[in-house]
C-alpha positions in Angstrom: -33.0 18.6 13.5 -36.8 18.3 12.8 -38.5 14.9 14.0 -42.0 13.2 12.8 -44.1 12.9 15.6 -48.0 11.4 15.4 -48.9 9.7 12.4 -47.3 8.6 9.7 -48.3 6.6 6.3 -47.2 5.6 3.2 -47.5 4.8 -0.5 -45.7 4.1 -3.3 -44.7 7.6 -3.9 -44.9 9.1 -1.0 -44.3 9.3 2.9 -46.8 11.4 4.8 -47.3 12.4 8.3 -49.6 13.6 10.7 -49.9 14.7 14.2 -52.7 15.2 16.1 -53.2 18.0 18.4 -53.3 15.7 21.2 -50.1 14.9 21.2 -47.6 16.2 23.1 -44.2 17.4 21.9 -41.7 14.3 21.7 -39.0 13.9 24.4 -36.0 12.5 23.8 -35.5 8.6 24.0 -32.7 6.1 24.7 -34.2 3.7 26.2 -35.0 1.0 24.0 -31.1 1.0 22.7 -28.0 -1.3 23.8 -25.6 0.6 26.4 -23.0 0.7 23.5 -25.5 2.8 21.6 -26.5 5.7 24.2 -24.4 8.3 23.4 -26.3 9.0 20.1 -28.6 10.5 22.6 -32.1 10.6 19.5 -33.9 13.9 19.7 -37.6 12.6 19.5 -39.2 9.1 20.3 -38.2 6.9 17.8 -39.9 5.9 14.4 -39.5 3.3 12.0 -39.2 5.8 9.1 -36.1 3.4 7.4 -38.6 0.7 7.8 -41.1 3.0 5.9 -38.1 3.2 2.7 -35.6 1.1 3.1 -36.4 -1.8 4.6 -37.0 -4.0 1.5 -33.5 -2.8 0.1 -31.0 -3.9 2.9 -31.3 -6.2 6.3 -30.0 -4.7 9.5 -30.2 -6.6 13.2 -30.0 -6.0 16.2 -27.2 -4.4 17.8 -24.5 -5.7 20.7 -24.5 -4.5 24.6 -27.9 -5.0 26.1 -29.1 -7.2 29.2 -30.9 -10.5 29.2 -32.1 -9.9 32.3 -33.8 -6.3 32.1 -34.3 -6.1 28.1 -37.7 -5.6 27.2 -38.2 -2.4 26.5 -35.1 -3.4 23.9 -37.5 -6.8 22.4 -40.8 -4.0 22.2 -38.1 -1.5 20.2 -37.3 -4.7 17.8 -41.3 -5.8 17.7 -41.8 -2.8 16.1 -39.2 -2.8 13.8 -39.8 -6.5 12.8 -35.9 -7.3 13.4 -34.4 -10.4 15.2 -31.6 -10.2 17.8 -28.1 -10.8 18.2 -28.1 -13.2 21.0 -24.3 -13.4 22.8 -22.2 -13.0 26.4 -22.5 -15.4 27.7 -19.6 -18.1 28.9 -17.8 -20.7 26.9 -18.8 -24.2 27.0 -21.4 -25.9 28.9 -22.5 -22.4 30.1 -26.2 -23.5 31.2 -24.1 -25.2 33.7 -22.2 -22.6 35.1 -25.4 -20.5 35.7 -26.0 -19.3 38.8 -28.6 -20.8 41.0 -30.2 -17.8 42.1 -30.9 -16.3 38.7 -33.4 -13.7 38.4 -37.1 -15.2 37.5 -38.5 -12.7 35.9 -41.3 -10.5 37.0 -44.1 -10.2 35.0 -44.4 -6.4 34.9 -41.3 -4.8 34.2 -38.1 -5.3 31.8 -37.2 -8.4 33.4 -40.7 -10.1 32.3 -39.3 -12.3 28.9 -36.9 -14.4 30.6 -39.9 -15.3 32.6 -40.7 -18.9 31.7 -43.8 -20.3 34.2 -45.2 -23.3 33.5 -44.0 -22.6 30.4 -41.7 -23.9 27.6 -38.5 -23.5 29.4 -39.3 -23.7 32.7 -36.7 -25.0 34.8 -33.9 -24.1 32.3 -30.8 -21.4 32.8 -31.8 -17.5 32.1 -30.4 -17.5 29.1 -31.9 -20.1 27.4 -34.9 -18.9 28.7 -34.7 -15.8 26.9 -33.5 -17.1 23.5 -36.3 -19.3 23.9 -39.4 -16.7 24.3 -37.8 -14.2 22.5 -37.0 -16.0 19.0 -40.2 -17.6 19.2 -41.9 -14.3 18.4 -39.2 -12.4 16.5 -38.0 -15.1 14.0 -41.3 -15.6 12.5 -41.9 -12.0 12.8 -39.2 -11.0 10.3 -39.7 -14.1 8.3 -43.1 -12.4 7.3 -41.6 -9.0 7.4 -38.4 -9.0 6.3 -39.4 -8.0 2.5 -42.2 -5.9 3.6 -42.1 -2.1 4.2 -44.0 -0.3 7.4 -47.3 1.0 5.8 -48.5 2.8 8.8 -47.2 3.8 11.5 -49.0 5.9 14.6 -48.8 6.3 19.0 -52.3 5.1 20.4 -51.3 7.6 23.8 -50.9 11.3 24.2 -47.8 9.9 25.9 -46.3 8.1 23.6 -46.2 4.5 25.4 -48.4 2.4 22.9 -47.4 2.4 19.2 -49.5 0.5 16.4 -47.6 -1.0 13.1 -48.8 -2.1 10.4 -46.0 -4.1 8.0 -47.6 -4.7 4.0 -51.1 -4.6 4.7 -52.4 -7.5 6.5 -49.6 -7.8 9.6 -50.7 -5.2 12.7 -48.9 -5.1 16.0 -49.5 -3.0 19.4 -46.9 -2.7 21.5 -47.3 -1.2 25.2 -44.1 0.6 26.6 -45.4 1.1 29.8 -42.6 0.5 32.5 -42.8 -0.2 36.2 -39.8 -1.3 38.7 -38.7 -4.3 39.7 -40.9 -6.0 41.9 -43.9 -2.7 41.6 -45.8 -1.4 39.3 -44.9 2.1 40.0 -45.7 3.5 36.4 -47.6 0.9 35.5 -50.9 1.3 33.5 -52.6 -1.6 30.8 -53.6 -0.8 27.7 -57.0 -2.5 26.2 -57.0 -2.9 22.5 -59.7 -3.7 20.4 -58.5 -6.9 17.7 -60.3 -7.8 15.0 -59.6 -10.5 15.5 -59.6 -11.3 19.3 -61.5 -9.0 20.5 -60.8 -6.9 23.7 -56.5 -7.4 24.5 -55.6 -6.5 27.8 -51.7 -5.4 27.0 -49.7 -5.2 30.4 -46.5 -2.9 30.6 -44.5 -4.4 27.7 -47.8 -6.0 26.5 -48.2 -7.2 22.5 -50.1 -8.1 19.9 -49.2 -10.0 16.7 -51.6 -10.1 14.5 -51.3 -11.4 10.5 -53.2 -14.1 8.4 -50.7 -17.0 9.2 -49.1 -15.8 12.8 -50.2 -14.4 15.8 -48.3 -13.6 18.8 -49.1 -11.8 21.8 -48.0 -11.2 25.6 -51.2 -10.0 27.0 -53.7 -10.4 30.4 -56.5 -11.5 28.1 -56.7 -12.4 24.1 -59.7 -14.0 22.4 -62.4 -14.0 25.5 -59.6 -15.8 28.0 -58.4 -13.4 31.1 -55.1 -14.7 32.8 -53.9 -13.5 36.4 -50.7 -12.7 35.4 -49.2 -12.0 32.1 -49.2 -14.8 29.1 -46.8 -14.9 26.2 -48.5 -17.3 23.5 -47.8 -17.7 19.6 -49.8 -19.5 17.1 -48.5 -20.6 13.6 -50.2 -22.3 10.5 -48.0 -25.2 9.2 -49.6 -25.3 5.9 -49.9 -21.9 4.8 -53.3 -21.0 4.9 -54.3 -18.4 7.5 -54.9 -19.6 10.8 -58.9 -18.9 10.9 -58.5 -21.9 7.9 -55.6 -23.9 8.8 -55.7 -28.0 9.3 -52.9 -27.4 11.2 -51.3 -25.2 13.6 -48.7 -24.8 15.7 -48.7 -23.2 19.5 -46.2 -22.3 21.6 -46.4 -21.1 25.5 -43.4 -19.1 27.1 -45.0 -18.3 30.6 -48.2 -18.1 32.7 -51.1 -19.7 32.3 -51.6 -22.8 30.1 -54.8 -21.9 28.4 -55.6 -20.6 25.5 -58.8 -20.1 23.0 -58.5 -21.0 19.4 -61.7 -21.2 17.0 -64.3 -21.2 19.9 -62.6 -23.8 21.8 -60.3 -24.1 24.7 -57.4 -25.4 24.7 -54.4 -26.6 27.1 -50.7 -25.5 26.7 -48.1 -26.3 28.7 -45.3 -26.2 26.3 -46.2 -26.2 22.5 -48.6 -28.5 20.5 -49.1 -28.9 17.1 -53.3 -29.2 16.7 -55.2 -30.4 13.3 -58.3 -29.7 12.8 
């Protein structure tokens, strides 16, 4: 079986690929798959070829079998392909009342990062609710704007395949940093600096990402739009009147975790949980 490595682009009639000489041979990777699918053993780094060809024909959603507390790589994979998740595997009834008091709170630099809620919207909630809120606020709007739009470009931005760039249609750009660390440590830790047309220098930590489109922006980053953060933060920005965020008169800002300040259209706002901002 042959595998595609490097850059992908697509036109209405053809799919083309190119492999920069600097890229090493792809290695087997199945870490983004739930445990029930590990036996499939993909032969190379996954690229969203299905999303390039068949995305507007059939909807395929996330699978069962992942661990909420260690799901960052699985989330990053779904950001790359623009798909929402299945949420499952919790106890019946008032599950939040049955949550252990010593539940993990998430560490900023490893696969537990998306159960964080320090200083954010879901602070004080159980782990399941924190995870659902954080991921739904990113993946649901992303899927809404890309559900009927194919991937027109995919490329790896680093020789070790840890940073991917994906474009849906003409104006939805996504960059993810798949660099990983061990729990409570920074083993394998690598930031990636992405030069955004919208927000300038964006520093992406392990499992960091930035999604940029006219009416929806989201990021898990150490800096965005000139604001630097001590620890990674999660924000989303959504236009509520159908106009681009840069022109909208009404936007909604969601803050998942980390410091609560964000710079929008030249002004610093403090958003502890969520705010609707009018201009």
